[in-house]
Every structure is written in C-alpha cells, then in structure tokens.
C-alpha positions, -999 to +999 in steps of 0.1 A: +000+000+000+014+034-010+016+058+018+032+091+028+052+103+058+024+128+066+024+118+103+054+103+121+083+113+098+100+079+096+096+059+065+112+035+040+115+044+004+112+014-020+127+020-054+107-004-077+126+007-108+158-004-090+141-038-083+132-043-119+167-033-130+183-058-106+161-086-120+172-077-156+208-074-145+208-108-129+189-124-158+214-110-183+244-121-161+232-156-157+223-160-194+197-179-214+181-212-206+176-206-169+142-197-154+139-175-123+120-180-091+118-147-072+119-152-034+095-128-019+091-144+015+092-123+047+074-095+030+100-095+002+128-092+027+110-063+043+104-044+010+067-052+005+058-086-011+027-074-030+042-044-046+075-061-054+057-092-068+036-071-092+067-054-106+086-087-109+057-105-125+055-077-151+092-080-156+088-117-165+097-137-134+087-174-139+079-184-103+076-169-069+087-185-036+073-177-002+077-193+032+041-199+042+006-205+028-005-172+044+022-153+024+011-171-008-026-163-002-017-126+002-002-127-033-031-144-048-055-119-033-034-092-049-039-109-084-005-124-087-009-153-112+026-168-117+032-202-100+040-199-063+061-224-044+055-226-006+089-234+008+076-241+043+056-271+031+019-280+036+001-290+068-030-310+071-052-280+078-040-262+047-050-285+019-081-265+009-060-233+009-035-248-015-063-261-038-082-228-039-051-207-045-033-231-069-002-233-047+027-257-050+041-271-018+078-280-012+076-315+004+103-327+028+087-356+047+069-388+036+042-380+061+034-348+042+034-366+009+012-395+020-013-371+036-015-350+005-018-381-018-049-392+003-065-358-001-058-359-038-073-393-042-104-383-022-110-352-044-101-368-077-071-346-084-033-347-088-011-324-068+021-310-082+049-309-056+086-300-054+107-324-033+133-309-011+165-329-010+191-323+018+225-326+002+244-310+030+225-281+045+215-304+073+182-287+078+150-296+059+146-322+032+149-359+024+185-372+029+202-374-005+218-407+005+183-422+009+171-412-026+165-447-038+141-455-011+124-421-014+120-424-052+106-459-048+080-447-023+069-418-045+063-442-074+034-456-053+018-422-046-003-420-078-019-387-071+013-369-065+032-354-095+069-346-086+071-315-107+104-304-092+134-315-073+153-289-053+181-285-028+197-257-009+233-247-005+250-244+028+280-222+018+278-211-018+287-176-007+321-188+006+346-197-021+369-213+005+341-240+007+337-245-030+346-282-026+317-287-003+294-268-027+305-291-055+299-321-034+263-309-029+259-304-066+272-339-073+249-355-046+219-337-061+228-349-096+229-385-084+194-380-068+181-367-101+194-398-119+178-421-093+144-405-097+146-406-134+156-443-133+123-448-114+103-431-141+100-398-122+113-370-145+107-336-128+100-306-150+121-284-128+155-290-113+162-262-089+193-258-068+209-223-073+202-197-047+215-161-051+252-167-044+252-200-063+236-185-094+263-159-096+294-177-083+288-213-093+276-216-129+274-254-126+245-249-102+223-232-128+195-255-139+159-251-149+152-225-121+174-202-100+159-190-067+170-154-063+162-135-032+185-109-016+202-098-048+169-088-063+168-061-035+204-050-041+217-069-011+248-085-027+276-069-008+277-095+020+261-125+004+281-126-029+317-137-027+343-110-030+367-109-059+344-123-086+325-107-114+290-099-103+260-082-119+253-046-113+229-042-084+210-012-071+197-005-035+160-009-034+153+002+002+163+034+019+152+043+054+148+079+065+136+100+093+136+137+104+150+155+134+123+159+160+143+179+186+176+197+188+192+201+223+224+216+236+240+196+263+270+205+284+303+187+289+298+159+313+261+154+309+247+120+299+222+107+274+197+079+274+189+048+294+216+036+318+236+068+310+259+049+286+270+081+269+288+110+286+295+141+266+332+151+266+324+186+253+295+209+248+274+192+221+244+196+199+222+165+201+194+156+176+166+132+186+150+113+158+117+093+159+130+059+151+140+031+175+144-006+178+108-014+173+112+003+139+142-018+131+171+005+142+188-022+163+197-016+199+232-030+191+239+003+173+238+022+206+270+043+208+282+024+178+262+032+146+260+063+124+234+081+103+237+108+077+224+144+082+228+170+056+253+149+037+275+144+068+279+113+090+268+117+126+273+093+155+245+076+174+249+084+211+234+067+241+211+038+240+188+033+210+154+031+227+121+017+214+109+048+196+138+074+198+174+076+189+199+104+198+226+116+174+255+140+179+252+166+152+277+191+166+298+189+135+269+191+110+268+225+094+235+243+091+216+216+109+180+225+117+148+211+132+130+188+107+161+181+087+162+147+070+182+118+086+193+089+065+196+055+082+199+034+051+206+051+018+226+079+002+227+116+010+252+137-009+285+119-011+278+098+020+261+064+018+251+037+044+240+003+031+222-024+050+255-044+046+273-017+065+249-019+094+250-057+093+288-056+096+286-035+127+261-060+142+279-092+130+249-103+110+238-101+073+219-074+054+188-097+050+182-094+088+185-056+086+159-051+059+136-078+073+138-061+106+123-028+094+090-032+111+055-027+098+053+005+118+076+021+093+054+030+062+068+020+028+067+047+001+069+032-034+084+050-063 
C-alpha cells in the first residue's frame, strides 16, 4: 500500500525501478536457458511482497517463492498469477487453501506426501509438488543418500506429481568451501538420476540460490531461486573478488529531526547513561527506535547521515527514539532529513554496513524494518 510520511516522519523508500533493474541485471548475467524464481518471503525481505511481486511479474519472473501459505494467499488476493512455491511445506489444515489458490508445496517428509496423496485421491485430483533434498545443508529435506528408497516410495503415490526437485546450498557464498558446494551439486545430480531411473522426471531442477547463481555456474539448472540480490543486497552474500551483476539498492530508510538540544560537557544521554559528553554538544533526537528496526546494538556504535555528513548515534537506542550527535553538521535544523539506510550527498550507508557492525547479514536488517515504518513506493 502506498503511503506518505504525513504523520510520524519515519519511512522506508522502496525503489521499484531499481528492483526491476536488478532482476534484468541478474537475468542477463546468468544467461539464457535458466528460469527465475523470485523469493518474496518475509514481505519480500522487508520491501513489500505485493508491490515487489507485481513489478517482478510484469518483468517476466517465472515463479515466486514464499515461506508460508499465508504469504502465498496474500499474493493471490493481490492478483499475482505466476506459480507460487511454498517453501515451508503443507500442513493437514491447509489442503483447501492450496487447492483454492493453486499453490505448490515443497515436500520434505513422507508424512506430508502421504497425507497429500490421500486428499488428492479423495478429491479426484493430482497435486504438483517439489521435493526438497538435503544434500548437506542439514536442515529440511529428504536425505540425499536415501534417494533410492524415497524415489521408490513416490512411485506408489499415484496422485502426486513430482514437478520439481530442489536442494539448498550451505556455503555457496564462501569460495573457500567450493569443494563442499561441488559435493552438494554432485549429490543432487545423483538424486536426479535415481528419480529418473524410477520413471520420475521432474519438469524443474532447482538448486541455485542467489550466491550460487552468480558464483557457481554449474548450479544453474531449470530454475534459479534469487532473493537478496533482487533487492540489491549483494555486498555481504556474494563472494568477494568475482564478477557480479550490477545491483542497485531498493530500500532506503529515512527520518527527520524531532528535537535539537544543547548539552554540556559531562552530561549524559539515554537509558543507563551509557554516553557522557566530553564537550558541549548539539544532540538531535529522531523518531526511530528498535521497534522500527534500528537495532539496539547500534547504541554508541552506529552512524546516520544528516545534511550529507555522518553523525554518531549516542546513548542507547530506545524503542521509539534515537539520539545523534550533530555538533559537526553544518546548518543543521529542526526537521532536517536523517538517512539511516541510503545515500545523502557523497555519503552512503548500506544495509550491509549496518549488518557488519552487528555481526549479521543485510537480510536481517531489511527484514527487521517493522510494519510501523510505512513504505513509500516509487
């Protein structure tokens, strides 16, 4: 939903043209013969699933991937018509939702498959599914070394059509672990051969995630699942030192100065008095806090941009407010724009930069921008 910052002046700008450019850039980089599944789970990594999906569908994306049936239903209600894969699987209570919304589940247990097959038999239909194979992630999926028994079992589920086989890489972003990535690729290829030998020939072979699609050409198959790089988040998930597609930032987060206050040398700021001024200072307070997604770990550690100049966060980031030392910012005034993520003049702060300060990844930063922060789409 488009909105404005007419009330509380804290908002996220979502550049939909940058999103479209990123998709075209990745598609051109990867080359012909590969379809693309846009991962729009977690509200499109915080960017807005409905708005981003509409743009990506118009740009020609082949599939969408979400985590839950609820996320998928939201897209269907917004008239998204491309196939949707629900990565989180299907539960007994959700069969009707999948039928009504033409959703495809990722299946990772025999119990799910048997249950779904019984529903399909009772309703006289066949369900398309994608089977998730664990080739080394160690998380969800059928073990790749049990593929013969698994394939044999699926030959008996007559109302299940194995439309796709998929796996997920554990360390495709780390070139020092390329040997392990290649072992995952080999294990998955053996699984495909086993299934085909049993007469199960999936339409889609799907293994490349964002870093694999860029850094490991041998992982490119029928579909590439691209998530973070669609939103310009490549700086900390793509390996360094390799050729990469041009990516543009999609999300910027901004606020405005709500109060300016002179404090004296020796005075303290914020909860627990963790900051003590070592000189007379000018402090700006901005209406954004950890409930909005400005993480508390940035207390006395992070920076923002005011009037094209970096300014330090001082004191504890609280739930709704953050204090910034703007003593060195020329011409600063009440209501001036503050950039938390984005560019202002020659200065720029990316989600990757914030993630580095917090020992995490950029995905967590954008996903963490809460629903209280309105998205403005342009």
